[in-house]
C-alpha positions as CSV (number, residue, x, y, z in Angstrom):
1,M,59.2,27.1,-60.8
2,R,55.9,25.5,-59.9
3,F,55.7,22.1,-58.3
4,L,52.6,20.0,-58.9
5,T,51.6,17.7,-56.1
6,L,49.5,14.7,-57.1
7,V,47.2,13.4,-54.4
8,S,45.9,9.8,-54.7
9,L,42.2,9.7,-53.8
10,T,40.8,6.4,-52.4
11,S,37.2,5.7,-51.7
12,V,36.2,5.8,-48.0
13,A,33.3,3.8,-46.6
14,Y,31.4,5.8,-44.0
15,A,29.3,4.2,-41.2
16,Q,25.7,5.1,-41.0
17,N,24.7,6.1,-37.5
18,I,21.4,4.3,-36.5
19,I,21.3,5.1,-32.8
20,P,23.5,8.0,-31.5
21,T,25.3,8.3,-28.2
22,S,22.9,11.1,-27.3
23,C,19.9,8.7,-27.1
24,F,19.9,8.8,-23.3
25,D,20.3,12.5,-22.9
26,S,16.6,13.1,-22.4
27,Y,13.3,11.4,-22.5
28,S,12.5,12.9,-25.9
29,S,15.7,11.4,-27.3
30,L,15.1,8.1,-25.6
31,E,11.6,7.9,-27.1
32,Q,12.8,9.0,-30.5
33,H,14.8,5.8,-30.7
34,F,13.2,3.3,-28.4
35,N,9.8,2.0,-27.3
36,Y,9.1,0.7,-23.8
37,L,8.6,-2.9,-22.8
38,Y,9.6,-5.9,-24.9
39,P,8.6,-5.9,-28.6
40,W,5.9,-8.5,-27.7
41,G,4.7,-7.1,-24.3
42,S,5.6,-7.2,-20.6
43,D,6.6,-10.7,-19.7
44,H,9.4,-13.0,-20.7
45,N,11.1,-16.0,-19.0
46,G,11.4,-14.6,-15.5
47,A,9.8,-13.3,-12.4
48,A,9.8,-9.6,-13.4
49,R,7.1,-7.9,-15.3
50,M,8.1,-4.9,-17.4
51,V,5.8,-1.9,-16.7
52,A,7.7,1.2,-17.9
53,S,5.9,3.8,-20.1
54,S,6.3,7.3,-21.3
55,S,4.2,8.4,-18.3
56,N,5.9,6.2,-15.7
57,H,9.6,6.6,-15.2
58,E,9.8,4.7,-11.9
59,F,11.4,1.7,-13.6
60,V,13.1,3.3,-16.7
61,S,14.7,6.7,-16.4
62,V,17.4,8.8,-18.1
63,N,19.6,11.4,-16.6
64,S,22.8,13.1,-17.9
65,G,23.2,10.6,-20.7
66,T,22.7,7.4,-18.5
67,L,19.8,5.0,-18.8
68,T,18.8,3.4,-15.5
69,I,16.5,0.4,-15.2
70,V,15.3,-0.6,-11.7
71,A,13.7,-3.9,-10.7
72,K,11.7,-3.6,-7.5
73,P,10.2,-6.5,-5.4
74,R,6.4,-6.3,-5.7
75,G,4.2,-9.1,-4.5
76,G,0.6,-9.9,-5.3
77,Q,1.1,-9.6,-9.1
78,P,-1.0,-11.8,-11.5
79,W,1.0,-14.7,-12.9
80,T,2.1,-14.9,-16.5
81,S,-0.1,-16.7,-19.1
82,R,2.5,-19.5,-18.9
83,G,2.1,-19.9,-15.2
84,Q,5.2,-18.0,-14.1
85,P,4.9,-16.2,-10.7
86,I,5.7,-12.5,-10.9
87,R,7.6,-11.2,-7.8
88,Y,9.1,-8.0,-9.3
89,L,8.3,-5.0,-11.5
90,S,11.0,-3.8,-13.8
91,G,11.7,-2.1,-17.1
92,A,12.7,-2.8,-20.7
93,I,13.2,-0.8,-23.9
94,H,13.5,-2.0,-27.5
95,S,14.6,-0.2,-30.6
96,K,11.9,1.4,-32.8
97,R,14.0,0.7,-35.8
98,T,14.9,-2.9,-36.6
99,L,18.5,-3.8,-37.6
100,T,18.9,-6.1,-40.6
101,V,22.2,-7.5,-41.7
102,E,22.2,-7.3,-45.5
103,R,24.7,-9.0,-47.8
104,G,28.1,-7.3,-47.6
105,S,27.2,-5.2,-44.6
106,G,27.0,-5.3,-40.8
107,F,26.7,-3.4,-37.5
108,D,29.0,-2.1,-34.8
109,I,27.1,-1.9,-31.5
110,E,28.7,-0.6,-28.3
111,G,28.0,0.9,-25.0
112,E,29.1,1.1,-21.4
113,F,27.3,-1.1,-18.8
114,Q,27.1,-1.3,-15.0
115,A,25.4,-4.6,-14.5
116,T,24.8,-6.7,-11.4
117,T,25.9,-10.3,-11.2
118,D,24.0,-11.2,-8.0
119,R,22.0,-14.4,-7.8
120,G,18.5,-13.9,-9.1
121,T,19.4,-10.8,-11.3
122,W,19.4,-11.0,-15.1
123,P,20.4,-7.8,-16.9
124,A,20.6,-8.3,-20.7
125,F,21.6,-6.5,-23.9
126,W,20.5,-8.4,-26.9
127,L,19.1,-8.6,-30.5
128,N,16.0,-10.7,-31.1
129,G,14.2,-11.6,-34.4
130,A,11.4,-9.3,-35.2
131,W,9.5,-11.8,-37.4
132,T,10.8,-15.2,-36.3
133,W,13.0,-16.9,-33.6
134,P,15.8,-17.5,-33.9
135,P,17.7,-15.2,-34.7
136,E,18.9,-14.1,-31.3
137,I,22.3,-12.5,-30.4
138,D,23.0,-12.0,-26.7
139,M,25.6,-9.2,-26.8
140,A,25.9,-9.2,-23.0
141,E,24.0,-11.2,-20.5
142,W,24.5,-11.5,-16.7
143,K,22.8,-14.4,-15.1
144,G,23.6,-14.2,-11.4
145,S,26.8,-16.3,-11.5
146,G,29.6,-13.7,-11.5
147,D,30.1,-14.3,-15.3
148,I,29.1,-12.4,-18.4
149,T,27.6,-14.5,-21.2
150,F,27.7,-14.1,-25.0
151,N,25.3,-16.3,-27.2
152,V,24.2,-16.8,-30.8
153,F,21.2,-19.0,-31.2
154,N,20.8,-21.1,-34.4
155,T,17.9,-23.2,-33.1
156,S,16.4,-23.6,-29.6
157,T,18.9,-26.4,-28.9
158,S,21.8,-25.3,-31.0
159,L,23.7,-22.2,-29.8
160,M,27.2,-20.9,-29.6
161,N,27.9,-19.9,-26.0
162,H,30.8,-18.3,-24.2
163,D,31.0,-17.4,-20.5
164,T,33.8,-15.4,-18.9
165,R,34.3,-13.8,-15.5
166,Y,32.9,-10.3,-15.1
167,P,35.2,-8.1,-13.1
168,S,34.2,-5.3,-10.7
169,P,30.4,-5.2,-11.5
170,Q,30.1,-1.9,-9.6
171,N,32.1,-0.3,-12.4
172,F,31.1,0.5,-16.0
173,H,32.6,-1.8,-18.7
174,R,32.6,-1.1,-22.4
175,M,31.0,-3.8,-24.5
176,R,31.3,-3.8,-28.3
177,T,29.8,-6.2,-30.8
178,E,30.9,-6.4,-34.4
179,I,28.5,-8.2,-36.8
180,R,29.5,-9.0,-40.3
181,T,28.3,-11.2,-43.1
182,E,30.3,-14.4,-43.5
183,N,28.6,-15.3,-46.8
184,D,25.2,-14.6,-48.4
185,R,23.3,-16.3,-45.6
186,D,25.4,-16.4,-42.4
187,I,27.0,-13.9,-40.1
188,R,30.1,-13.6,-37.9
189,V,29.8,-12.0,-34.5
190,K,32.9,-10.7,-32.6
191,Y,32.5,-9.6,-28.9
192,F,34.8,-7.2,-27.1
193,M,35.0,-6.2,-23.4
194,D,36.9,-3.1,-22.4
195,G,38.7,-3.2,-25.8
196,I,39.8,-6.8,-25.6
197,E,38.3,-9.4,-28.0
198,V,36.6,-12.1,-26.0
199,T,35.1,-14.6,-28.5
200,T,33.8,-15.0,-32.1
201,Q,30.5,-16.8,-32.9
202,Y,28.5,-17.6,-36.0
203,G,24.8,-17.4,-36.9
204,R,23.2,-19.4,-39.6
205,D,20.6,-17.9,-41.9
206,Y,20.7,-14.5,-40.2
207,V,21.2,-12.4,-43.3
208,G,18.1,-10.4,-44.3
209,K,16.3,-11.0,-41.0
210,P,15.3,-7.9,-39.0
211,L,16.3,-7.7,-35.3
212,H,15.1,-5.6,-32.4
213,L,17.8,-4.3,-30.0
214,I,16.5,-4.9,-26.4
215,I,17.8,-3.7,-23.1
216,N,16.0,-5.1,-20.0
217,L,16.4,-6.2,-16.4
218,Q,14.8,-9.5,-15.8
219,M,14.9,-11.3,-12.5
220,E,15.2,-14.9,-11.4
221,G,14.5,-17.4,-14.2
222,S,17.9,-18.5,-15.7
223,S,19.7,-16.4,-13.0
224,G,18.5,-18.6,-10.1
225,S,16.2,-17.9,-7.2
226,P,15.4,-16.5,-4.8
227,G,16.3,-13.1,-6.1
228,P,17.1,-10.1,-3.9
229,N,14.5,-8.5,-1.7
230,T,15.8,-5.0,-2.4
231,D,15.9,-2.8,-5.5
232,T,18.3,-3.8,-8.3
233,Y,19.8,-1.3,-10.7
234,Y,21.2,-1.7,-14.2
235,R,22.8,1.3,-16.0
236,V,23.8,2.0,-19.6
237,R,25.6,5.0,-21.2
238,N,27.3,6.0,-24.4
239,L,25.3,3.5,-26.5
240,S,25.7,3.7,-30.2
241,V,24.6,1.6,-33.2
242,N,26.3,2.1,-36.6
243,R,25.7,0.3,-39.9
244,V,29.0,-0.5,-41.7
């Protein structure tokens, strides 16, 4: 006697990998997915100038799957065009591919971070509008207070902000950001630290607007001054970006 087994098939939605966890395995892999500096250049809201390039790995380096950014005190630098003194040289990278939340879609973005919380240090992991500002989503920001900060900007004066204590900054902590559409125009952003949901925020009119992913180590500015007179390190590993 034969027995016929019926299997019910259901549709399965698969994530599209945009940036793989191997992105920091080598310089060729790093440069496949990221450009150096900010999308707009070298300076931004602080006392550190970004100078990393494909020929200069003093400030941005990769080794064994870990990205390391170093900020170093360097006096005698020209001020920014906005009159900000520059007292450090540091590094930044931004994604070559922009991330756009389309209707009915979203992104899962995660990685492990070893970030300083010392006064005058300002590591950041964020999404910034490629065409306009806002949008801006600060997926993890450390501003010299002992806290970690999560932000969604809706205007320059209207933002959703959440601060919480950042334990053991000498250790790596896993950060995960889940971005989903709330409706045809707005998004919902959930933040997780070490697997625990921290907060949920909302962005208005974010749907359809491309974003650059940025990793940088700024100094002073919103993190206070004076900053340290020794080198400051910021490390990231196991970074991945998936469209869902």
